[in-house]
Residue, then its C-alpha position, 0 to 999 in steps of 0.5 A: m589588472k593582476f588583482i582583477f584577474r586573480n579576483k575573477r579567477s577566484w570566483y571561477i574556482l569558487l563557482l567550480i567548487v560549488s557546482s562540483v559539490a552540488i553535482v556530487l550531492l545530486w548523484k549521491e541521492r540519485l545513486v541511493m534511489d537507483k539501488v534495489s531497496p535493501t528492504v527486498a532482501f530483508v523480506e525475502k530472508h527474514m519475513t518468508n516462511p519455509n513454504g514461501t508464504l510471507a509472514t506477518y510478523l518477524q517474531d513467532a507467536p501463537s494464534q489466540r483468535a481466528d479473527i486476529v493475525a499472530g506471529r508467522e501467520a500469512l495474510s492475503e494482504s501481504v501477497g497482494l502488496w508483494m504482487q504490486y511491488a513486483l509490478a512496480s519494479d517490473n519483475e516478472p519472475m518475482f510476480e510469477q513466484a508470488y502468483k504460484q504461492f497464491q494459487t497453491y495456498y490462498v485460493i480456496r476451491p471449489d468456492m473460488y475465494i481468497a482466504w484472508k489468513l493462513d497458518p505458517q504451514g499454509k493451511a487456511h483455518v478461516g472461511t472468510n475473505a477480505l474485500g480490500d485484499d481480494l480487489r488488490i490481488i485481482g487488480a494485480l492479476l489483471e495488470a500482469a496479464d496486460r503487461w506480460k504474455q506468460g500465463r496471461a490466459d490463466k491469470l485472466a481466468t483466475a481473476s474472472a473466477l474470483s471477481r464472479t465470486l465477489t459479485q455473486r456471493t458477497e454483494q449486499q444491496g448492490y455493493m460488495v461488503d467487507f467480508y463474507d463467511f463462506k462456511s456460515g453464509h454470514s456477511t457484514k453490512t458495511l463497506s470500509l472506504v479503504y477497501v474501495d480500490s478504484l484502480a482494481l475496480q476500473a480494471m475489472r470494469d475494463h475486462q468486463m468482470l464488473e458492470p459499468d453501472a456497478y463500477a459507477k456506484y463505487e466511484d460515487v462512494l469516493h466522489k460523494m463521501p463526506d468529511d468532517g471538515l478534514f478527515y474521511p469516514k471509516s465506512i458506509d452502511i450499505n443498507t442505510k447509506a450512513y457513514t461512520y467515523d472513528d474518534k481516533v483517526n488512523l492515518i494509514d486508513q486516511l492515506i489509503v482512501a486519499n490515494h484511491a480518491m486520487e485515482t478517480g480524479s478526486r484530489p484530497d486537497k484538504l487532507i494534503s494541505f493538513l499533512k503538509k502543514e503538519w510536516a512543516t510544523r512538526g517534522k513528522l506525521p504521527g500515526q493517529y490523530d484526534r478527530k475533533t482537535h486535529n491534534p496527534a493522538v499518539e507519539y509513534e510514527s509509522a513507516s507505513v504512513y510515510g510509504l503511503a504519504i510518498l504514494l500520495a505525493v507522487r500521485s500529486e506530482d509533488s516531488a519535493w515533498a515526496k523526497q523529504l518524506y522518503k529521506h525521513m522514512i529511511t531513517f527508520r530502516g535498518q536501525d536493528a543491525r541484525y535485520p538490515g533493510g527492515y523497519v524493525f523496532d524492539g526486535n519485531t515488525h509487521l510486514f506491511d510496515n515494510l511493504f508500504p514503504l517499499l511501494g512508496e520508495t519504488y513509485l518515487y524512483n519510477f517517478l523521478k526516473n521518468 
């Protein structure tokens, strides 16, 4: 009897130990996700110019061409992603600060368009916009206006004016195109699929800034776009309606399109299945793939790829995969001891390689919390 009692007691003790370890591990993971990401402090300390604009690169470099970003130049892409992070983290003061920077430097009057690039001092030397960045910002302004009372009317007025510019000045054949040069009047004839921001377009429609029939055309672009059996096209020619493909597939582009498709209820099952198989086989997602062979075209990994893949996993309600991606992603963070919280390699980084991971991390935290 004593032996049986001792045996049972040993099992109880073992069970208690195992349970305690499991609880500690769960809380450890939970506490990591509960903390404000150190990437925020990195961006604020190291990627912010003296005037408050967000620098594209950590290291400064002279601008060689107007159509290519360099050094501490600032992009409309960055302020839009920062606004989206402020919304995801429910940080109204941060959003207001970003909105002030946007109004001060990025909005070009009286044409009321968004300059896609600024020099480090906040001056625009370009007369062109970038549709995807415009839609991201307009969508963020409308979401902020719907959530917070402060400055609501001003945000709605700004979003309305910017939307009117896009629909009246940049449309070709009934579609807003990638860019329009407000100085020369020249525009492209292509619509890149990464720019078809379904959530922003939905918000514009719901706020009567885009006609329902016009919205339906963009939704059709996502619903009816072909694929090569796996990967999405790069763009569509709005005159011929022909799609073009790149020989080397940029996984960032594929994931952005996949996330937009998910937002319209069109689940990108083939791409998700491929990415999960790649993850299970290789333990990583390389940044580019060969379209024909479906093999990696590069060895490098991109923090942005993992941030966007986490967003896709969260939208797919696949928490297990999202957690795996997150744990792998943050192994790249803080590798340079001089820049804690940053995704810095060889002393430099691109801002979107910090902002997309930050968005993915925040969306995962919100998903797990709820």
